Jmol script that loads the backbone (N, CA, C; Angstrom):
load data "model"
ATOM      1  N   MET A   1       0.134  12.791  -1.201  1.00  0.00           N
ATOM      2  CA  MET A   1      -0.319  11.445  -1.497  1.00  0.00           C
ATOM      3  C   MET A   1       0.447  10.861  -2.687  1.00  0.00           C
ATOM      4  N   LEU A   2       0.666  11.680  -3.678  1.00  0.00           N
ATOM      5  CA  LEU A   2       1.343  11.188  -4.876  1.00  0.00           C
ATOM      6  C   LEU A   2       2.757  10.702  -4.557  1.00  0.00           C
ATOM      7  N   ARG A   3       3.477  11.464  -3.731  1.00  0.00           N
ATOM      8  CA  ARG A   3       4.842  11.044  -3.372  1.00  0.00           C
ATOM      9  C   ARG A   3       4.833   9.735  -2.583  1.00  0.00           C
ATOM     10  N   LEU A   4       3.850   9.585  -1.687  1.00  0.00           N
ATOM     11  CA  LEU A   4       3.737   8.331  -0.940  1.00  0.00           C
ATOM     12  C   LEU A   4       3.523   7.168  -1.895  1.00  0.00           C
ATOM     13  N   CYS A   5       2.585   7.328  -2.816  1.00  0.00           N
ATOM     14  CA  CYS A   5       2.285   6.244  -3.759  1.00  0.00           C
ATOM     15  C   CYS A   5       3.513   5.862  -4.574  1.00  0.00           C
ATOM     16  N   ASP A   6       4.181   6.859  -5.118  1.00  0.00           N
ATOM     17  CA  ASP A   6       5.359   6.575  -5.943  1.00  0.00           C
ATOM     18  C   ASP A   6       6.488   5.948  -5.132  1.00  0.00           C
ATOM     19  N   ALA A   7       6.713   6.446  -3.928  1.00  0.00           N
ATOM     20  CA  ALA A   7       7.768   5.883  -3.076  1.00  0.00           C
ATOM     21  C   ALA A   7       7.440   4.449  -2.676  1.00  0.00           C
ATOM     22  N   TRP A   8       6.172   4.190  -2.405  1.00  0.00           N
ATOM     23  CA  TRP A   8       5.737   2.842  -2.015  1.00  0.00           C
ATOM     24  C   TRP A   8       6.033   1.850  -3.133  1.00  0.00           C
ATOM     25  N   ILE A   9       5.671   2.207  -4.350  1.00  0.00           N
ATOM     26  CA  ILE A   9       5.911   1.300  -5.484  1.00  0.00           C
ATOM     27  C   ILE A   9       7.405   1.220  -5.797  1.00  0.00           C
ATOM     28  N   ASP A  10       8.120   2.332  -5.668  1.00  0.00           N
ATOM     29  CA  ASP A  10       9.581   2.279  -5.859  1.00  0.00           C
ATOM     30  C   ASP A  10      10.204   1.275  -4.897  1.00  0.00           C
ATOM     31  N   TYR A  11       9.762   1.306  -3.642  1.00  0.00           N
ATOM     32  CA  TYR A  11      10.274   0.374  -2.638  1.00  0.00           C
ATOM     33  C   TYR A  11      10.000  -1.070  -3.057  1.00  0.00           C
ATOM     34  N   LEU A  12       8.773  -1.355  -3.429  1.00  0.00           N
ATOM     35  CA  LEU A  12       8.432  -2.728  -3.831  1.00  0.00           C
ATOM     36  C   LEU A  12       9.229  -3.156  -5.055  1.00  0.00           C
ATOM     37  N   GLU A  13       9.384  -2.242  -5.986  1.00  0.00           N
ATOM     38  CA  GLU A  13      10.096  -2.548  -7.223  1.00  0.00           C
ATOM     39  C   GLU A  13      11.580  -2.811  -6.955  1.00  0.00           C
ATOM     40  N   HIS A  14      12.218  -1.957  -6.195  1.00  0.00           N
ATOM     41  CA  HIS A  14      13.662  -2.082  -5.995  1.00  0.00           C
ATOM     42  C   HIS A  14      14.006  -3.157  -4.974  1.00  0.00           C
ATOM     43  N   GLU A  15      13.239  -3.235  -3.907  1.00  0.00           N
ATOM     44  CA  GLU A  15      13.479  -4.296  -2.936  1.00  0.00           C
ATOM     45  C   GLU A  15      13.108  -5.649  -3.535  1.00  0.00           C
ATOM     46  N   GLY A  16      12.085  -5.656  -4.369  1.00  0.00           N
ATOM     47  CA  GLY A  16      11.650  -6.906  -5.000  1.00  0.00           C
ATOM     48  C   GLY A  16      12.710  -7.507  -5.892  1.00  0.00           C
ATOM     49  N   THR A  17      13.440  -6.666  -6.619  1.00  0.00           N
ATOM     50  CA  THR A  17      14.460  -7.206  -7.511  1.00  0.00           C
ATOM     51  C   THR A  17      15.629  -7.786  -6.722  1.00  0.00           C
ATOM     52  N   ALA A  18      15.785  -7.348  -5.476  1.00  0.00           N
ATOM     53  CA  ALA A  18      16.843  -7.899  -4.629  1.00  0.00           C
ATOM     54  C   ALA A  18      16.322  -9.057  -3.773  1.00  0.00           C
ATOM     55  N   GLY A  19      15.065  -9.444  -3.997  1.00  0.00           N
ATOM     56  CA  GLY A  19      14.498 -10.554  -3.248  1.00  0.00           C
ATOM     57  C   GLY A  19      13.834 -10.151  -1.945  1.00  0.00           C
ATOM     58  N   GLY A  20      13.683  -8.859  -1.713  1.00  0.00           N
ATOM     59  CA  GLY A  20      13.137  -8.393  -0.438  1.00  0.00           C
ATOM     60  C   GLY A  20      11.630  -8.288  -0.413  1.00  0.00           C
ATOM     61  N   GLY A  21      11.077  -7.402  -1.207  1.00  0.00           N
ATOM     62  CA  GLY A  21       9.644  -7.160  -1.208  1.00  0.00           C
ATOM     63  C   GLY A  21       9.192  -6.543   0.103  1.00  0.00           C
ATOM     64  N   CYS A  22       7.911  -6.653   0.380  1.00  0.00           N
ATOM     65  CA  CYS A  22       7.338  -6.050   1.575  1.00  0.00           C
ATOM     66  C   CYS A  22       7.281  -7.076   2.705  1.00  0.00           C
ATOM     67  N   PHE A  23       8.063  -6.821   3.736  1.00  0.00           N
ATOM     68  CA  PHE A  23       8.097  -7.735   4.874  1.00  0.00           C
ATOM     69  C   PHE A  23       6.731  -7.849   5.530  1.00  0.00           C
ATOM     70  N   LEU A  24       6.037  -6.721   5.697  1.00  0.00           N
ATOM     71  CA  LEU A  24       4.734  -6.737   6.362  1.00  0.00           C
ATOM     72  C   LEU A  24       3.733  -7.594   5.595  1.00  0.00           C
ATOM     73  N   THR A  25       3.709  -7.477   4.283  1.00  0.00           N
ATOM     74  CA  THR A  25       2.802  -8.290   3.480  1.00  0.00           C
ATOM     75  C   THR A  25       3.139  -9.776   3.615  1.00  0.00           C
ATOM     76  N   ALA A  26       4.415 -10.107   3.543  1.00  0.00           N
ATOM     77  CA  ALA A  26       4.824 -11.510   3.673  1.00  0.00           C
ATOM     78  C   ALA A  26       4.454 -12.061   5.051  1.00  0.00           C
ATOM     79  N   ALA A  27       4.732 -11.278   6.082  1.00  0.00           N
ATOM     80  CA  ALA A  27       4.427 -11.727   7.445  1.00  0.00           C
ATOM     81  C   ALA A  27       2.921 -11.851   7.653  1.00  0.00           C
ATOM     82  N   ALA A  28       2.165 -10.911   7.109  1.00  0.00           N
ATOM     83  CA  ALA A  28       0.712 -10.950   7.255  1.00  0.00           C
ATOM     84  C   ALA A  28       0.137 -12.211   6.612  1.00  0.00           C
ATOM     85  N   LEU A  29       0.630 -12.557   5.447  1.00  0.00           N
ATOM     86  CA  LEU A  29       0.140 -13.762   4.778  1.00  0.00           C
ATOM     87  C   LEU A  29       0.497 -15.026   5.561  1.00  0.00           C
ATOM     88  N   GLU A  30       1.645 -15.004   6.195  1.00  0.00           N
ATOM     89  CA  GLU A  30       2.091 -16.167   6.964  1.00  0.00           C
ATOM     90  C   GLU A  30       1.324 -16.327   8.277  1.00  0.00           C
ATOM     91  N   PHE A  31       0.985 -15.214   8.928  1.00  0.00           N
ATOM     92  CA  PHE A  31       0.437 -15.280  10.286  1.00  0.00           C
ATOM     93  C   PHE A  31      -1.015 -14.828  10.418  1.00  0.00           C
ATOM     94  N   ASP A  32      -1.686 -14.504   9.326  1.00  0.00           N
ATOM     95  CA  ASP A  32      -3.024 -13.923   9.444  1.00  0.00           C
ATOM     96  C   ASP A  32      -4.032 -14.844  10.130  1.00  0.00           C
ATOM     97  N   ASN A  33      -3.818 -16.123  10.077  1.00  0.00           N
ATOM     98  CA  ASN A  33      -4.770 -17.067  10.669  1.00  0.00           C
ATOM     99  C   ASN A  33      -4.170 -17.832  11.858  1.00  0.00           C
ATOM    100  N   ARG A  34      -3.080 -17.317  12.407  1.00  0.00           N
ATOM    101  CA  ARG A  34      -2.423 -17.956  13.553  1.00  0.00           C
ATOM    102  C   ARG A  34      -2.566 -17.051  14.771  1.00  0.00           C
ATOM    103  N   PRO A  35      -3.374 -17.411  15.729  1.00  0.00           N
ATOM    104  CA  PRO A  35      -3.505 -16.550  16.903  1.00  0.00           C
ATOM    105  C   PRO A  35      -2.195 -16.469  17.684  1.00  0.00           C
ATOM    106  N   GLY A  36      -2.003 -15.330  18.344  1.00  0.00           N
ATOM    107  CA  GLY A  36      -0.827 -15.181  19.190  1.00  0.00           C
ATOM    108  C   GLY A  36      -0.194 -13.813  19.058  1.00  0.00           C
ATOM    109  N   PRO A  37       0.889 -13.600  19.799  1.00  0.00           N
ATOM    110  CA  PRO A  37       1.508 -12.275  19.856  1.00  0.00           C
ATOM    111  C   PRO A  37       2.142 -11.823  18.543  1.00  0.00           C
ATOM    112  N   VAL A  38       2.643 -12.746  17.737  1.00  0.00           N
ATOM    113  CA  VAL A  38       3.250 -12.352  16.459  1.00  0.00           C
ATOM    114  C   VAL A  38       2.160 -11.819  15.531  1.00  0.00           C
ATOM    115  N   ARG A  39       1.070 -12.556  15.417  1.00  0.00           N
ATOM    116  CA  ARG A  39      -0.049 -12.113  14.604  1.00  0.00           C
ATOM    117  C   ARG A  39      -0.564 -10.766  15.095  1.00  0.00           C
ATOM    118  N   ASP A  40      -0.703 -10.619  16.414  1.00  0.00           N
ATOM    119  CA  ASP A  40      -1.208  -9.371  16.986  1.00  0.00           C
ATOM    120  C   ASP A  40      -0.285  -8.197  16.663  1.00  0.00           C
ATOM    121  N   ALA A  41       1.027  -8.426  16.720  1.00  0.00           N
ATOM    122  CA  ALA A  41       1.988  -7.363  16.408  1.00  0.00           C
ATOM    123  C   ALA A  41       1.911  -6.978  14.928  1.00  0.00           C
ATOM    124  N   ILE A  42       1.773  -7.966  14.058  1.00  0.00           N
ATOM    125  CA  ILE A  42       1.653  -7.698  12.624  1.00  0.00           C
ATOM    126  C   ILE A  42       0.370  -6.923  12.356  1.00  0.00           C
ATOM    127  N   ALA A  43      -0.728  -7.345  12.971  1.00  0.00           N
ATOM    128  CA  ALA A  43      -2.011  -6.665  12.784  1.00  0.00           C
ATOM    129  C   ALA A  43      -1.935  -5.221  13.283  1.00  0.00           C
ATOM    130  N   ASP A  44      -1.283  -5.009  14.416  1.00  0.00           N
ATOM    131  CA  ASP A  44      -1.137  -3.656  14.953  1.00  0.00           C
ATOM    132  C   ASP A  44      -0.327  -2.776  14.009  1.00  0.00           C
ATOM    133  N   THR A  45       0.750  -3.315  13.472  1.00  0.00           N
ATOM    134  CA  THR A  45       1.577  -2.555  12.535  1.00  0.00           C
ATOM    135  C   THR A  45       0.787  -2.217  11.276  1.00  0.00           C
ATOM    136  N   ALA A  46       0.049  -3.181  10.762  1.00  0.00           N
ATOM    137  CA  ALA A  46      -0.779  -2.936   9.574  1.00  0.00           C
ATOM    138  C   ALA A  46      -1.849  -1.888   9.872  1.00  0.00           C
ATOM    139  N   ASP A  47      -2.464  -1.961  11.037  1.00  0.00           N
ATOM    140  CA  ASP A  47      -3.470  -0.967  11.426  1.00  0.00           C
ATOM    141  C   ASP A  47      -2.862   0.431  11.484  1.00  0.00           C
ATOM    142  N   ARG A  48      -1.661   0.535  12.059  1.00  0.00           N
ATOM    143  CA  ARG A  48      -1.005   1.842  12.152  1.00  0.00           C
ATOM    144  C   ARG A  48      -0.646   2.380  10.766  1.00  0.00           C
ATOM    145  N   TRP A  49      -0.231   1.498   9.868  1.00  0.00           N
ATOM    146  CA  TRP A  49       0.100   1.915   8.500  1.00  0.00           C
ATOM    147  C   TRP A  49      -1.158   2.419   7.791  1.00  0.00           C
ATOM    148  N   LEU A  50      -2.250   1.681   7.900  1.00  0.00           N
ATOM    149  CA  LEU A  50      -3.501   2.127   7.269  1.00  0.00           C
ATOM    150  C   LEU A  50      -3.984   3.440   7.865  1.00  0.00           C
ATOM    151  N   ALA A  51      -3.841   3.605   9.168  1.00  0.00           N
ATOM    152  CA  ALA A  51      -4.234   4.856   9.818  1.00  0.00           C
ATOM    153  C   ALA A  51      -3.372   6.017   9.305  1.00  0.00           C
ATOM    154  N   HIS A  52      -2.089   5.768   9.109  1.00  0.00           N
ATOM    155  CA  HIS A  52      -1.185   6.805   8.586  1.00  0.00           C
ATOM    156  C   HIS A  52      -1.625   7.229   7.184  1.00  0.00           C
ATOM    157  N   ILE A  53      -1.895   6.256   6.334  1.00  0.00           N
ATOM    158  CA  ILE A  53      -2.350   6.579   4.980  1.00  0.00           C
ATOM    159  C   ILE A  53      -3.678   7.344   5.043  1.00  0.00           C
ATOM    160  N   GLY A  54      -4.568   6.910   5.918  1.00  0.00           N
ATOM    161  CA  GLY A  54      -5.845   7.599   6.087  1.00  0.00           C
ATOM    162  C   GLY A  54      -5.656   9.048   6.529  1.00  0.00           C
ATOM    163  N   ARG A  55      -4.717   9.284   7.444  1.00  0.00           N
ATOM    164  CA  ARG A  55      -4.436  10.659   7.884  1.00  0.00           C
ATOM    165  C   ARG A  55      -3.899  11.504   6.725  1.00  0.00           C
ATOM    166  N   LEU A  56      -3.029  10.915   5.914  1.00  0.00           N
ATOM    167  CA  LEU A  56      -2.509  11.643   4.753  1.00  0.00           C
ATOM    168  C   LEU A  56      -3.637  11.972   3.779  1.00  0.00           C
ATOM    169  N   ALA A  57      -4.550  11.038   3.594  1.00  0.00           N
ATOM    170  CA  ALA A  57      -5.695  11.285   2.707  1.00  0.00           C
ATOM    171  C   ALA A  57      -6.582  12.377   3.288  1.00  0.00           C
ATOM    172  N   ALA A  58      -6.819  12.353   4.593  1.00  0.00           N
ATOM    173  CA  ALA A  58      -7.624  13.398   5.235  1.00  0.00           C
ATOM    174  C   ALA A  58      -6.948  14.759   5.082  1.00  0.00           C
ATOM    175  N   ASP A  59      -5.630  14.792   5.229  1.00  0.00           N
ATOM    176  CA  ASP A  59      -4.894  16.035   5.030  1.00  0.00           C
ATOM    177  C   ASP A  59      -5.040  16.527   3.588  1.00  0.00           C
ATOM    178  N   ALA A  60      -5.007  15.603   2.644  1.00  0.00           N
ATOM    179  CA  ALA A  60      -5.167  15.965   1.231  1.00  0.00           C
ATOM    180  C   ALA A  60      -6.569  16.510   0.963  1.00  0.00           C
ATOM    181  N   VAL A  61      -7.568  15.966   1.641  1.00  0.00           N
ATOM    182  CA  VAL A  61      -8.938  16.496   1.512  1.00  0.00           C
ATOM    183  C   VAL A  61      -8.967  17.927   2.042  1.00  0.00           C
ATOM    184  N   GLU A  62      -8.400  18.139   3.220  1.00  0.00           N
ATOM    185  CA  GLU A  62      -8.382  19.476   3.828  1.00  0.00           C
ATOM    186  C   GLU A  62      -7.641  20.488   2.954  1.00  0.00           C
ATOM    187  N   ALA A  63      -6.587  20.028   2.293  1.00  0.00           N
ATOM    188  CA  ALA A  63      -5.801  20.913   1.435  1.00  0.00           C
ATOM    189  C   ALA A  63      -6.462  21.147   0.081  1.00  0.00           C
ATOM    190  N   GLY A  64      -7.537  20.410  -0.200  1.00  0.00           N
ATOM    191  CA  GLY A  64      -8.207  20.545  -1.484  1.00  0.00           C
ATOM    192  C   GLY A  64      -7.590  19.711  -2.588  1.00  0.00           C
ATOM    193  N   ASP A  65      -6.652  18.823  -2.219  1.00  0.00           N
ATOM    194  CA  ASP A  65      -6.013  17.962  -3.217  1.00  0.00           C
ATOM    195  C   ASP A  65      -6.855  16.738  -3.561  1.00  0.00           C
ATOM    196  N   LEU A  66      -7.789  16.387  -2.691  1.00  0.00           N
ATOM    197  CA  LEU A  66      -8.758  15.323  -2.944  1.00  0.00           C
ATOM    198  C   LEU A  66     -10.148  15.922  -2.756  1.00  0.00           C
ATOM    199  N   PRO A  67     -11.148  15.391  -3.455  1.00  0.00           N
ATOM    200  CA  PRO A  67     -12.511  15.922  -3.322  1.00  0.00           C
ATOM    201  C   PRO A  67     -12.997  15.871  -1.870  1.00  0.00           C
ATOM    202  N   SER A  68     -13.860  16.801  -1.524  1.00  0.00           N
ATOM    203  CA  SER A  68     -14.338  16.927  -0.140  1.00  0.00           C
ATOM    204  C   SER A  68     -15.133  15.715   0.332  1.00  0.00           C
ATOM    205  N   ASP A  69     -15.710  14.959  -0.590  1.00  0.00           N
ATOM    206  CA  ASP A  69     -16.489  13.782  -0.193  1.00  0.00           C
ATOM    207  C   ASP A  69     -15.653  12.496  -0.162  1.00  0.00           C
ATOM    208  N   THR A  70     -14.332  12.627  -0.234  1.00  0.00           N
ATOM    209  CA  THR A  70     -13.430  11.474  -0.204  1.00  0.00           C
ATOM    210  C   THR A  70     -13.458  10.819   1.170  1.00  0.00           C
ATOM    211  N   ASP A  71     -13.539   9.507   1.191  1.00  0.00           N
ATOM    212  CA  ASP A  71     -13.463   8.726   2.431  1.00  0.00           C
ATOM    213  C   ASP A  71     -11.997   8.310   2.624  1.00  0.00           C
ATOM    214  N   PRO A  72     -11.284   8.929   3.561  1.00  0.00           N
ATOM    215  CA  PRO A  72      -9.863   8.608   3.746  1.00  0.00           C
ATOM    216  C   PRO A  72      -9.606   7.126   4.034  1.00  0.00           C
ATOM    217  N   ALA A  73     -10.474   6.486   4.795  1.00  0.00           N
ATOM    218  CA  ALA A  73     -10.286   5.061   5.091  1.00  0.00           C
ATOM    219  C   ALA A  73     -10.414   4.222   3.820  1.00  0.00           C
ATOM    220  N   GLN A  74     -11.289   4.623   2.918  1.00  0.00           N
ATOM    221  CA  GLN A  74     -11.449   3.900   1.647  1.00  0.00           C
ATOM    222  C   GLN A  74     -10.204   4.066   0.787  1.00  0.00           C
ATOM    223  N   ILE A  75      -9.660   5.283   0.751  1.00  0.00           N
ATOM    224  CA  ILE A  75      -8.431   5.525  -0.006  1.00  0.00           C
ATOM    225  C   ILE A  75      -7.305   4.642   0.548  1.00  0.00           C
ATOM    226  N   ALA A  76      -7.182   4.595   1.868  1.00  0.00           N
ATOM    227  CA  ALA A  76      -6.137   3.772   2.491  1.00  0.00           C
ATOM    228  C   ALA A  76      -6.327   2.302   2.119  1.00  0.00           C
ATOM    229  N   PHE A  77      -7.559   1.822   2.171  1.00  0.00           N
ATOM    230  CA  PHE A  77      -7.865   0.430   1.835  1.00  0.00           C
ATOM    231  C   PHE A  77      -7.477   0.129   0.387  1.00  0.00           C
ATOM    232  N   GLU A  78      -7.861   1.010  -0.524  1.00  0.00           N
ATOM    233  CA  GLU A  78      -7.591   0.777  -1.938  1.00  0.00           C
ATOM    234  C   GLU A  78      -6.099   0.838  -2.254  1.00  0.00           C
ATOM    235  N   LEU A  79      -5.401   1.830  -1.701  1.00  0.00           N
ATOM    236  CA  LEU A  79      -3.965   1.923  -1.953  1.00  0.00           C
ATOM    237  C   LEU A  79      -3.221   0.717  -1.386  1.00  0.00           C
ATOM    238  N   ASN A  80      -3.625   0.275  -0.207  1.00  0.00           N
ATOM    239  CA  ASN A  80      -3.004  -0.900   0.390  1.00  0.00           C
ATOM    240  C   ASN A  80      -3.253  -2.146  -0.474  1.00  0.00           C
ATOM    241  N   GLY A  81      -4.455  -2.279  -0.976  1.00  0.00           N
ATOM    242  CA  GLY A  81      -4.768  -3.415  -1.848  1.00  0.00           C
ATOM    243  C   GLY A  81      -3.934  -3.412  -3.114  1.00  0.00           C
ATOM    244  N   ILE A  82      -3.767  -2.235  -3.691  1.00  0.00           N
ATOM    245  CA  ILE A  82      -2.942  -2.122  -4.893  1.00  0.00           C
ATOM    246  C   ILE A  82      -1.492  -2.508  -4.580  1.00  0.00           C
ATOM    247  N   ALA A  83      -0.975  -2.030  -3.461  1.00  0.00           N
ATOM    248  CA  ALA A  83       0.403  -2.350  -3.088  1.00  0.00           C
ATOM    249  C   ALA A  83       0.574  -3.844  -2.827  1.00  0.00           C
ATOM    250  N   MET A  84      -0.412  -4.457  -2.186  1.00  0.00           N
ATOM    251  CA  MET A  84      -0.318  -5.896  -1.934  1.00  0.00           C
ATOM    252  C   MET A  84      -0.321  -6.678  -3.248  1.00  0.00           C
ATOM    253  N   ALA A  85      -1.158  -6.262  -4.190  1.00  0.00           N
ATOM    254  CA  ALA A  85      -1.191  -6.921  -5.497  1.00  0.00           C
ATOM    255  C   ALA A  85       0.128  -6.717  -6.232  1.00  0.00           C
ATOM    256  N   ALA A  86       0.669  -5.502  -6.141  1.00  0.00           N
ATOM    257  CA  ALA A  86       1.952  -5.219  -6.797  1.00  0.00           C
ATOM    258  C   ALA A  86       3.070  -6.064  -6.194  1.00  0.00           C
ATOM    259  N   ASN A  87       3.072  -6.172  -4.872  1.00  0.00           N
ATOM    260  CA  ASN A  87       4.099  -6.978  -4.212  1.00  0.00           C
ATOM    261  C   ASN A  87       4.049  -8.424  -4.713  1.00  0.00           C
ATOM    262  N   GLN A  88       2.854  -8.986  -4.808  1.00  0.00           N
ATOM    263  CA  GLN A  88       2.737 -10.365  -5.290  1.00  0.00           C
ATOM    264  C   GLN A  88       3.189 -10.475  -6.742  1.00  0.00           C
ATOM    265  N   ALA A  89       2.784  -9.524  -7.568  1.00  0.00           N
ATOM    266  CA  ALA A  89       3.159  -9.582  -8.982  1.00  0.00           C
ATOM    267  C   ALA A  89       4.667  -9.446  -9.167  1.00  0.00           C
ATOM    268  N   VAL A  90       5.294  -8.596  -8.365  1.00  0.00           N
ATOM    269  CA  VAL A  90       6.745  -8.415  -8.456  1.00  0.00           C
ATOM    270  C   VAL A  90       7.472  -9.635  -7.898  1.00  0.00           C
ATOM    271  N   GLN A  91       7.075 -10.070  -6.706  1.00  0.00           N
ATOM    272  CA  GLN A  91       7.788 -11.147  -6.020  1.00  0.00           C
ATOM    273  C   GLN A  91       7.495 -12.531  -6.600  1.00  0.00           C
ATOM    274  N   LEU A  92       6.237 -12.867  -6.689  1.00  0.00           N
ATOM    275  CA  LEU A  92       5.853 -14.221  -7.084  1.00  0.00           C
ATOM    276  C   LEU A  92       5.875 -14.422  -8.595  1.00  0.00           C
ATOM    277  N   GLN A  93       5.327 -13.445  -9.305  1.00  0.00           N
ATOM    278  CA  GLN A  93       5.177 -13.603 -10.749  1.00  0.00           C
ATOM    279  C   GLN A  93       6.307 -12.971 -11.553  1.00  0.00           C
ATOM    280  N   ARG A  94       7.163 -12.204 -10.858  1.00  0.00           N
ATOM    281  CA  ARG A  94       8.286 -11.534 -11.532  1.00  0.00           C
ATOM    282  C   ARG A  94       7.804 -10.741 -12.746  1.00  0.00           C
ATOM    283  N   ASP A  95       6.685 -10.061 -12.588  1.00  0.00           N
ATOM    284  CA  ASP A  95       6.068  -9.294 -13.670  1.00  0.00           C
ATOM    285  C   ASP A  95       6.731  -7.920 -13.767  1.00  0.00           C
ATOM    286  N   PRO A  96       7.496  -7.676 -14.816  1.00  0.00           N
ATOM    287  CA  PRO A  96       8.178  -6.386 -14.933  1.00  0.00           C
ATOM    288  C   PRO A  96       7.221  -5.213 -15.151  1.00  0.00           C
ATOM    289  N   ALA A  97       6.002  -5.481 -15.578  1.00  0.00           N
ATOM    290  CA  ALA A  97       5.020  -4.416 -15.797  1.00  0.00           C
ATOM    291  C   ALA A  97       4.266  -4.042 -14.520  1.00  0.00           C
ATOM    292  N   ALA A  98       4.399  -4.845 -13.480  1.00  0.00           N
ATOM    293  CA  ALA A  98       3.620  -4.631 -12.255  1.00  0.00           C
ATOM    294  C   ALA A  98       3.845  -3.267 -11.609  1.00  0.00           C
ATOM    295  N   PRO A  99       5.084  -2.792 -11.469  1.00  0.00           N
ATOM    296  CA  PRO A  99       5.253  -1.489 -10.829  1.00  0.00           C
ATOM    297  C   PRO A  99       4.524  -0.365 -11.568  1.00  0.00           C
ATOM    298  N   GLN A 100       4.620  -0.348 -12.879  1.00  0.00           N
ATOM    299  CA  GLN A 100       3.939   0.707 -13.635  1.00  0.00           C
ATOM    300  C   GLN A 100       2.423   0.554 -13.543  1.00  0.00           C
ATOM    301  N   ARG A 101       1.933  -0.652 -13.570  1.00  0.00           N
ATOM    302  CA  ARG A 101       0.483  -0.872 -13.408  1.00  0.00           C
ATOM    303  C   ARG A 101       0.021  -0.376 -12.039  1.00  0.00           C
ATOM    304  N   ALA A 102       0.806  -0.672 -11.018  1.00  0.00           N
ATOM    305  CA  ALA A 102       0.448  -0.245  -9.663  1.00  0.00           C
ATOM    306  C   ALA A 102       0.469   1.274  -9.552  1.00  0.00           C
ATOM    307  N   ARG A 103       1.471   1.911 -10.138  1.00  0.00           N
ATOM    308  CA  ARG A 103       1.517   3.376 -10.116  1.00  0.00           C
ATOM    309  C   ARG A 103       0.280   3.965 -10.786  1.00  0.00           C
ATOM    310  N   ARG A 104      -0.080   3.431 -11.948  1.00  0.00           N
ATOM    311  CA  ARG A 104      -1.276   3.934 -12.639  1.00  0.00           C
ATOM    312  C   ARG A 104      -2.521   3.746 -11.795  1.00  0.00           C
ATOM    313  N   ALA A 105      -2.646   2.589 -11.168  1.00  0.00           N
ATOM    314  CA  ALA A 105      -3.819   2.319 -10.324  1.00  0.00           C
ATOM    315  C   ALA A 105      -3.867   3.260  -9.125  1.00  0.00           C
ATOM    316  N   MET A 106      -2.720   3.474  -8.478  1.00  0.00           N
ATOM    317  CA  MET A 106      -2.685   4.385  -7.343  1.00  0.00           C
ATOM    318  C   MET A 106      -2.995   5.819  -7.767  1.00  0.00           C
ATOM    319  N   HIS A 107      -2.396   6.243  -8.862  1.00  0.00           N
ATOM    320  CA  HIS A 107      -2.654   7.601  -9.349  1.00  0.00           C
ATOM    321  C   HIS A 107      -4.136   7.775  -9.669  1.00  0.00           C
ATOM    322  N   ARG A 108      -4.722   6.789 -10.292  1.00  0.00           N
ATOM    323  CA  ARG A 108      -6.155   6.852 -10.613  1.00  0.00           C
ATOM    324  C   ARG A 108      -6.990   6.919  -9.330  1.00  0.00           C
ATOM    325  N   THR A 109      -6.596   6.163  -8.331  1.00  0.00           N
ATOM    326  CA  THR A 109      -7.338   6.144  -7.053  1.00  0.00           C
ATOM    327  C   THR A 109      -7.345   7.509  -6.380  1.00  0.00           C
ATOM    328  N   ILE A 110      -6.225   8.216  -6.470  1.00  0.00           N
ATOM    329  CA  ILE A 110      -6.159   9.526  -5.815  1.00  0.00           C
ATOM    330  C   ILE A 110      -6.426  10.676  -6.790  1.00  0.00           C
ATOM    331  N   GLY A 111      -6.776  10.343  -8.017  1.00  0.00           N
ATOM    332  CA  GLY A 111      -7.112  11.388  -8.997  1.00  0.00           C
ATOM    333  C   GLY A 111      -5.922  12.183  -9.492  1.00  0.00           C
ATOM    334  N   ALA A 112      -4.750  11.550  -9.518  1.00  0.00           N
ATOM    335  CA  ALA A 112      -3.543  12.224  -9.998  1.00  0.00           C
ATOM    336  C   ALA A 112      -3.285  11.843 -11.456  1.00  0.00           C
ATOM    337  N   PRO A 113      -2.605  12.724 -12.190  1.00  0.00           N
ATOM    338  CA  PRO A 113      -2.290  12.398 -13.599  1.00  0.00           C
ATOM    339  C   PRO A 113      -1.290  11.266 -13.723  1.00  0.00           C
TER     340      PRO A 113
END
end "model"
wireframe off; spacefill off
backbone 0.3
color backbone group
């Protein structure tokens, strides 16, 4: 989980400085209220990403890296929310502190130092 979190923020940080950021987040904001196949494809991709994070969290619970009462879907929701906030802070606000804040928030969410 820790490597995923760090890689996710590294991606937002480095792609953000080149003007890229997270394509899925940008597309989701653009199409979230527009019915049709593009919105459906974006929603499906987001669902698969959240499911992947949830599976990683469940694996971490099984391995004893997360407490046994951890809700993997909640972890996925929280990490995704942190990444979305980081993407906005990096892209829109050009906040140089955002990547480190996001890393701290993600680490705290998964109980990592």
